[in-house]
C-alpha positions in Angstrom: -0.1 0.0 0.1 1.1 3.5 -0.9 3.1 5.2 2.0 2.8 2.0 4.1 6.2 2.9 5.9 4.5 6.2 7.5 1.6 4.4 8.4 3.6 1.4 10.2 5.7 4.1 11.8 2.7 5.8 13.4 1.7 2.4 15.2 4.8 2.7 17.2 4.2 5.8 19.3 6.7 6.6 22.0 5.6 6.9 25.2 6.3 10.6 25.4 4.1 11.3 22.4 1.6 13.5 24.4 4.6 15.7 25.6 5.2 16.6 22.0 3.7 19.9 20.7 0.7 19.9 18.6 1.4 22.3 15.5 -0.9 24.5 13.7 0.3 26.1 10.3 -2.2 29.0 9.2 -1.7 30.5 5.6 -3.7 33.2 4.1 -3.6 34.1 0.6 -2.5 37.3 -1.1 -2.1 39.4 2.1 0.2 42.3 2.0 3.1 42.8 4.7 1.2 45.7 6.4 -2.5 44.4 6.6 -2.5 42.9 10.0 -2.6 45.1 12.8 0.6 44.1 14.6 2.6 44.6 11.3 1.1 48.4 11.1 -2.4 47.8 9.7 -5.6 49.1 10.9 -7.7 46.2 10.1 -8.9 44.9 13.4 -6.9 41.5 14.1 -7.0 41.1 17.5 -6.2 37.5 17.8 -3.3 37.6 15.6 -1.9 40.5 17.4 -2.0 38.8 20.6 -0.3 35.6 18.9 2.3 38.1 17.9 2.7 39.7 21.2 3.0 36.6 23.3 5.1 34.9 20.6 7.8 35.8 18.1 7.5 38.4 15.1 9.9 37.9 12.2 10.7 40.9 10.2 11.9 38.8 7.2 10.4 35.9 6.2 10.4 34.8 2.5 7.8 33.2 0.5 8.1 31.9 -3.1 6.3 34.9 -4.3 3.0 33.0 -5.9 0.3 30.9 -4.5 1.1 27.4 -5.5 5.1 27.6 -5.7 4.8 28.7 -2.0 2.4 25.9 -0.9 4.7 23.4 -2.8 7.8 24.3 -0.8 5.7 25.1 2.5 4.1 21.8 2.4 7.6 19.7 1.3 10.5 21.7 2.3 11.8 21.6 -1.0 12.0 24.5 -3.7 9.1 24.4 -6.1 11.0 23.6 -8.9 12.4 20.1 -7.2 8.7 18.9 -6.7 7.3 19.9 -10.1 5.6 23.1 -9.4 8.3 25.9 -10.8 5.5 27.9 -11.8 1.9 26.7 -11.4 -0.3 23.8 -11.1 -2.3 22.5 -14.4 -3.6 19.4 -16.0 -4.7 20.2 -19.6 -2.9 19.8 -22.7 -0.8 23.0 -22.4 1.1 21.1 -19.4 2.1 18.1 -21.6 5.8 17.8 -22.5 7.0 20.2 -20.1 10.3 19.8 -18.2 9.7 17.9 -15.1 10.5 21.2 -13.0 7.2 22.5 -14.5 4.8 19.6 -15.0 2.2 21.2 -12.5 1.7 18.4 -10.0 3.8 17.6 -6.7 6.0 14.5 -7.6 7.4 11.5 -5.5 10.7 13.1 -4.7 9.0 14.6 -1.9 7.6 13.9 1.5 4.7 16.5 3.0 4.6 17.9 6.2 1.9 15.7 7.0 4.0 12.4 6.1 6.4 13.7 8.4 4.1 14.6 11.4 2.5 10.9 11.0 5.8 9.1 11.1 6.4 10.7 14.6 3.1 9.8 15.8 0.9 12.7 14.8 -2.7 12.9 13.9 -2.9 15.1 10.9 -5.7 17.3 9.4 -6.0 19.9 6.7 -8.6 22.3 5.6 -8.6 24.8 3.0 -6.6 25.4 -0.2 -4.2 22.6 -1.5 -3.5 23.9 -4.9 -0.7 21.2 -5.4 -2.5 18.7 -8.1 -4.7 18.3 -10.7 -7.5 16.0 -10.9 -5.5 12.8 -10.1 -6.3 12.2 -6.8 -3.0 10.3 -6.1 -1.7 13.7 -5.0 -4.6 15.1 -2.8 -4.4 15.4 0.8 -5.6 12.4 1.9 -3.0 10.7 -0.4 -0.1 12.7 0.9 -0.3 11.9 4.8 -3.5 13.7 6.0 -5.9 11.9 7.9 -9.0 14.4 7.3 -9.3 16.8 4.8 -11.9 19.7 4.0 -11.3 22.4 1.3 -10.7 23.3 -2.1 -8.3 21.5 -4.2 -8.3 24.2 -6.8 -6.8 27.8 -6.4 -9.3 30.6 -6.0 -13.0 29.8 -5.6 -16.3 31.6 -4.7 -16.6 32.3 -1.2 -20.4 32.1 -0.9 -21.4 29.9 -4.0 -18.0 27.4 -4.9 -19.2 26.3 -8.6 -17.6 24.6 -11.7 -14.6 22.5 -10.7 -13.6 25.1 -8.0 -15.9 23.6 -5.5 -15.5 22.1 -2.1 -14.1 18.8 -1.2 -15.1 16.5 2.1 -11.9 14.3 1.9 -11.8 12.7 -1.8 -15.5 13.5 -2.2 -17.2 16.3 -3.7 -19.5 18.7 -1.6 -21.2 20.8 -4.5 -23.8 22.2 -2.0 -22.0 22.9 1.2 -23.7 23.8 4.2 -23.1 26.7 6.4 -21.4 26.2 9.5 -22.5 29.3 11.2 -25.6 31.6 11.5 -24.4 33.2 8.4 -24.4 32.0 4.6 -21.7 29.7 3.8 -18.6 31.3 3.4 -15.2 29.5 2.9 -13.3 31.0 5.5 -15.9 30.1 8.1 -16.3 26.7 6.8 -12.5 25.9 6.9 -11.9 27.0 10.5 -15.1 25.1 11.6 -14.3 21.9 10.1 -10.8 22.3 11.6 -12.2 22.8 14.9 -14.6 19.8 14.3 -11.6 17.6 13.5 -9.7 18.7 16.7 -13.0 18.0 19.0 -13.4 14.7 17.6 -9.7 13.8 18.1 -9.9 15.0 21.6 -13.1 13.0 22.0 -11.6 9.9 20.7 -9.5 7.0 21.9 -6.2 8.7 20.7 -6.9 12.0 22.6 -3.3 12.1 23.7 -2.0 11.8 20.4 -0.4 15.1 19.0 -2.0 16.6 16.3 -0.8 18.7 13.2 -3.3 20.9 11.5 -2.6 22.8 8.1 -5.2 25.8 7.8 -5.0 27.4 4.6 -7.5 30.1 4.1 -8.1 31.5 0.4 -8.9 35.2 1.9 -8.0 37.6 1.2 -7.6 36.3 -2.3 -9.9 37.9 -4.9 -13.0 37.5 -5.2 -13.2 40.2 -2.5 -16.1 38.7 -1.1 -17.2 39.7 2.8 -20.2 39.1 4.9 -22.6 42.1 5.2 -21.6 42.6 8.9 -18.0 43.2 8.0 -18.6 45.2 4.9 -20.9 47.5 6.9 -18.2 47.4 9.7 -15.3 49.0 7.0 -17.7 50.9 4.8 -16.3 54.6 4.9 -12.9 53.6 6.4 -10.9 54.0 3.5 -12.7 57.3 2.2 -9.0 59.0 2.9 -7.5 56.9 0.1 -4.5 54.9 -0.4 -1.8 57.8 -0.1 -2.8 58.8 3.6 -3.1 54.9 4.3 0.4 54.1 3.1 1.5 57.1 5.5 -0.5 56.1 8.4 0.8 52.6 8.3 4.5 53.6 7.7 4.1 55.6 10.8 2.8 52.5 13.0 5.6 50.3 11.3 8.2 52.5 12.6 6.6 53.4 16.1 6.7 49.7 16.9 10.3 49.1 15.8 9.1 46.7 12.7 10.7 49.3 10.4 14.4 50.9 11.5 14.6 54.7 11.4 16.9 54.9 8.7 14.6 53.4 6.3 12.1 55.3 3.8 9.0 54.0 2.5 8.9 53.3 -1.0 7.6 55.9 -3.5 3.9 55.1 -4.8 3.7 53.0 -7.8 4.3 55.4 -10.7 1.0 53.8 -12.3 -1.1 54.5 -9.2 -2.8 57.9 -9.6 -2.9 60.5 -6.5 -6.1 59.9 -4.4 -7.2 63.3 -4.9 -7.1 63.0 -8.9 -9.9 60.7 -8.7 -13.7 61.8 -9.2 -16.2 61.4 -6.2 -17.8 58.2 -7.6 -14.2 56.4 -8.4 -13.3 57.3 -4.9 -16.5 55.9 -3.3 -16.2 52.7 -5.3 -12.4 52.2 -4.6 -12.9 52.8 -0.9 -16.1 50.3 -0.5 -13.5 47.6 -2.5 -11.1 48.0 0.3 -13.4 47.8 2.7 -14.4 44.2 1.2 -10.7 43.3 1.4 -10.4 44.4 5.2 -13.5 42.7 6.1 -12.1 39.3 4.6 -9.4 39.7 6.9 -11.1 40.7 10.0 -13.1 37.6 9.3 -10.0 35.5 9.2 -9.0 36.8 12.7 -12.3 36.1 14.2 -12.3 32.4 12.9 -8.7 32.0 14.4 -10.1 33.3 17.5 -12.7 30.5 17.5 -9.8 28.1 16.8 -7.6 29.4 20.0 -10.7 29.1 22.0 -10.9 25.4 20.8 -7.3 24.9 21.9 -7.9 26.4 25.2 -11.1 24.3 25.7 -9.0 21.2 25.5 -6.2 22.5 27.8 -4.0 22.5 24.4 -3.0 26.1 24.0 0.0 26.1 25.7 1.7 23.1 24.1 0.5 24.0 20.5 3.4 25.7 18.2 1.2 27.8 16.0 2.9 29.5 12.8 1.1 32.2 10.8 2.1 33.6 7.5 0.9 34.8 4.0 1.6 32.9 0.7 3.2 36.0 -1.0 2.6 39.8 -1.3 -0.2 41.8 -1.8 -1.9 40.9 -5.1 -1.9 43.8 -8.1 -3.6 41.6 -10.5 -6.9 42.2 -12.8 -6.9 46.1 -13.0 -5.4 49.4 -11.8 -8.2 50.7 -9.6 -10.2 47.5 -8.8 -13.2 46.3 -10.4 -16.7 45.1 -9.5 -19.0 45.6 -6.6 -18.7 44.1 -3.1 -22.4 43.5 -2.8 -23.8 42.5 -6.7 -20.6 40.5 -7.3 -21.4 38.1 -4.4 -24.0 36.3 -6.9 -23.4 32.8 -7.9 -21.1 32.1 -10.7 -20.1 36.0 -10.9 -16.4 35.8 -12.8 -13.8 35.3 -9.7 -11.8 38.2 -10.5 -14.7 40.6 -9.2 -14.7 42.3 -6.9 -10.9 42.9 -6.4 -9.3 45.9 -5.1 -6.4 46.5 -8.0 -3.0 47.8 -8.1 -3.7 51.1 -6.3 -4.7 49.2 -3.0 -2.1 46.6 -3.4 0.5 49.2 -3.2 -0.8 50.3 0.3 -1.2 46.8 1.6 2.6 46.4 0.7 3.7 49.2 2.9 6.5 50.1 3.1 7.8 48.1 0.1 7.4 48.1 -3.6 6.2 45.7 -6.1 4.0 42.6 -5.5 2.9 39.1 -5.8 5.0 37.3 -8.7 8.0 39.3 -7.8 11.2 38.7 -5.7 11.5 42.1 -4.4 10.5 42.6 -0.7 6.8 43.7 -1.6 6.2 40.1 -3.4 8.2 37.7 -1.5 8.6 39.0 2.3 5.5 37.8 4.5 4.5 38.3 8.2 5.4 35.7 10.2 4.3 34.7 13.5 5.4 31.7 15.8 3.8 31.3 18.9 4.1 28.6 21.4 3.5 29.3 25.3 5.5 26.5 26.5 8.5 27.3 24.7 8.4 31.0 23.4 8.5 33.7 26.1 6.0 36.6 25.6 7.2 40.3 24.9 10.1 39.3 22.7 11.5 42.0 20.2 11.2 41.8 16.4 13.6 38.8 15.2 15.6 40.2 12.2 17.2 37.4 11.0 15.9 36.2 7.6 14.2 32.7 7.2 12.2 30.9 4.6 9.7 28.6 3.7 12.1 25.6 3.6 12.6 26.3 7.4 9.2 24.9 8.3 9.9 21.4 7.3 13.2 21.5 9.4 11.1 22.9 12.4 8.7 20.4 12.3 10.9 17.5 12.1 12.9 19.3 15.2 9.7 19.8 17.7 8.2 16.4 16.4 11.4 14.3 16.9 10.7 13.1 13.3 13.1 11.8 11.0 13.4 13.4 7.5 13.5 10.3 5.0 15.7 9.5 2.6 13.6 6.9 0.7 9.9 6.7 0.6 8.1 3.9 -1.1 10.9 3.0 -3.4 11.6 6.6 -4.3 14.7 8.8 -3.4 13.4 11.9 -1.3 15.6 14.8 -2.1 17.4 16.4 0.8 15.5 19.6 3.0 17.7 22.7 2.7 16.3 24.2 5.5 17.3 25.1 9.2 15.2 24.8 12.5 13.6 27.6 13.6 13.8 26.6 17.0 17.3 28.5 18.0 15.2 31.8 17.3 12.3 30.5 19.8 14.9 30.7 22.7 16.4 33.9 21.5 19.3 32.6 19.7 20.8 33.3 16.3 19.9 30.7 13.6 23.5 30.3 12.4 22.4 30.2 8.6 25.5 28.8 6.7 23.9 29.1 3.2 22.1 31.9 1.1 18.5 32.0 0.3 17.2 32.0 -3.0 14.1 31.8 -4.9 13.0 32.3 -8.6 9.2 32.7 -9.9 8.2 33.7 -13.5 11.4 34.9 -14.5 11.9 36.8 -11.2 14.6 35.8 -8.7 17.0 36.6 -5.6 19.6 35.6 -3.6 19.9 36.9 -0.2 23.4 36.5 1.7 23.5 38.2 5.1 22.6 41.9 4.8 23.1 41.7 0.8 20.2 40.9 -1.6 20.8 40.5 -5.4 17.4 40.5 -6.9 15.7 41.1 -10.5 12.7 41.4 -12.5 12.9 39.6 -15.8 16.5 38.2 -14.9 15.7 34.4 -15.5 14.0 34.3 -18.9 13.6 30.8 -20.8 16.9 31.7 -22.9 19.1 32.0 -19.8 20.0 34.4 -17.0 20.1 38.1 -17.9 22.8 39.3 -15.4 22.3 42.9 -16.3 19.0 43.2 -14.9 20.3 42.0 -11.5 19.8 45.0 -8.6 21.9 44.8 -5.2 20.6 46.2 -2.2 22.2 46.4 1.5 19.0 45.5 3.4 20.5 46.6 6.9 20.5 50.4 5.4 18.1 50.1 2.5 15.3 47.4 3.3 12.9 48.9 1.0 15.3 48.4 -2.0 15.7 52.0 -3.4 19.2 52.5 -3.8 20.4 50.0 -6.2 24.5 49.5 -5.8 25.0 46.9 -8.5 27.4 49.2 -10.3 29.4 50.0 -7.1 29.7 46.5 -6.1 30.5 44.5 -9.6 32.3 41.9 -7.9 29.7 41.1 -5.2 27.0 41.2 -7.6 29.4 38.2 -9.8 29.6 36.3 -6.9 26.4 36.2 -5.8 25.0 35.6 -9.3 27.1 32.6 -9.4 26.0 31.3 -6.5 22.2 31.7 -7.8 23.2 29.9 -10.8 24.8 27.1 -9.0 21.5 26.7 -6.8 19.3 27.3 -10.1 21.2 24.2 -11.7 20.7 22.2 -8.7 17.0 22.7 -8.3 16.4 22.4 -12.3 15.1 26.1 -12.9 16.5 25.5 -16.3 15.1 24.1 -18.8 11.9 26.2 -18.8 8.9 25.9 -20.7 9.5 28.0 -23.9 13.2 27.6 -23.7 14.5 27.1 -27.5 16.7 24.2 -28.2 20.2 25.0 -29.4 
């Protein structure tokens, strides 16, 4: 039977299994760096803020700049190219005959967090967005280590009325007419959280109540469509009438006051494509303000439901010995339009195109405060996420900002460390690629991570290498024809964290060395050949 070795290992539980921490991994979708309260936002997120206040707050934690590449790395601990998702998932003819790194489906060279946790005696649950496979169920959550699953296999979905192939699934079975889990209409944020709560409640009521659990809760919010409940829409209506220019200034001031942003850093200028708020007419300002209200309402509701999850942990006396990790899959989303499209009320109707409503590049620029650029890009605005670690039994409250950079690959290393699992070299006859990450547990104790190697990413021809305080980054620097080194930019992030002063011309030797390191990494993880590469 597939993955039988993991199941057998799970039966041989050590006597100390109950002492191991539960692990909950919470990821939101397309949320900008400054949206939640503890990172400078005005959106009301008291539950997330409490995790930050009483846990550990990272200032620099790198994702893979896009939804499914980030999920591929987060779930496997490997770089997305290594597991077959160098770009996106896919199952149509366009994905036939692609290089293996871009096949569009996770492959057999990896293990998942759930499989590793299960080998250490954990019960494993997932709710929310999978986005790592197509219609072939062999790589769906239940077949990749999770005991229970509820959510959407696809990426974006309608929040109130999931339709077409983007419906909900209960385990492997479709749930085309999902029932509400609250006194409000069905809403994916509510359903994902409430199913997770049910999994925990039933686990704690069963014969294996002392068995630790791993939960991966992957929200689709606040990815478009920007659907919010009536209650949150009304709560935030009018709050953004001041516009994106004032919002950026307000958020930046709070970031500096909290110590998140050092005094010497400058906020990036407004995106040159984004107009001055005062240049819009009254109707445009009203429409744009309401779209941002919907986006804010989505994040507010995520926070409310996280509060319900925390209440559940406390009810089961599991709060203190649960490691909770919170992050976003990429930076703010500037897709679809400049000023946003759609109406937050009318466009909640069934089968409305999923890009409506959305808030556009103008508000995404504010969500990214103080950085520039967005989802898709390797600059800080696209690849740096809020990252919070909370574990009362291990992490002391009241800690200052943790300023050493970390990356998605470190989550797998952290799970193996805290669970006592052994990361496998083989599984079911397949060689498993080694994990490059390092455990984050030293940071939990206030110690340095002592990272020995640079951090790398590549997505959609954008890339970076981060080595200490230096970051080499480029847009369009890795096209299918090969590296375009003239597009590299060099920044000293200690002095210039918002990437405004390109030092590449002043430090050509450093650029050359870091570029060579990136090429070596890219060769190992199979960034090339890319789809569209011309044969020589």
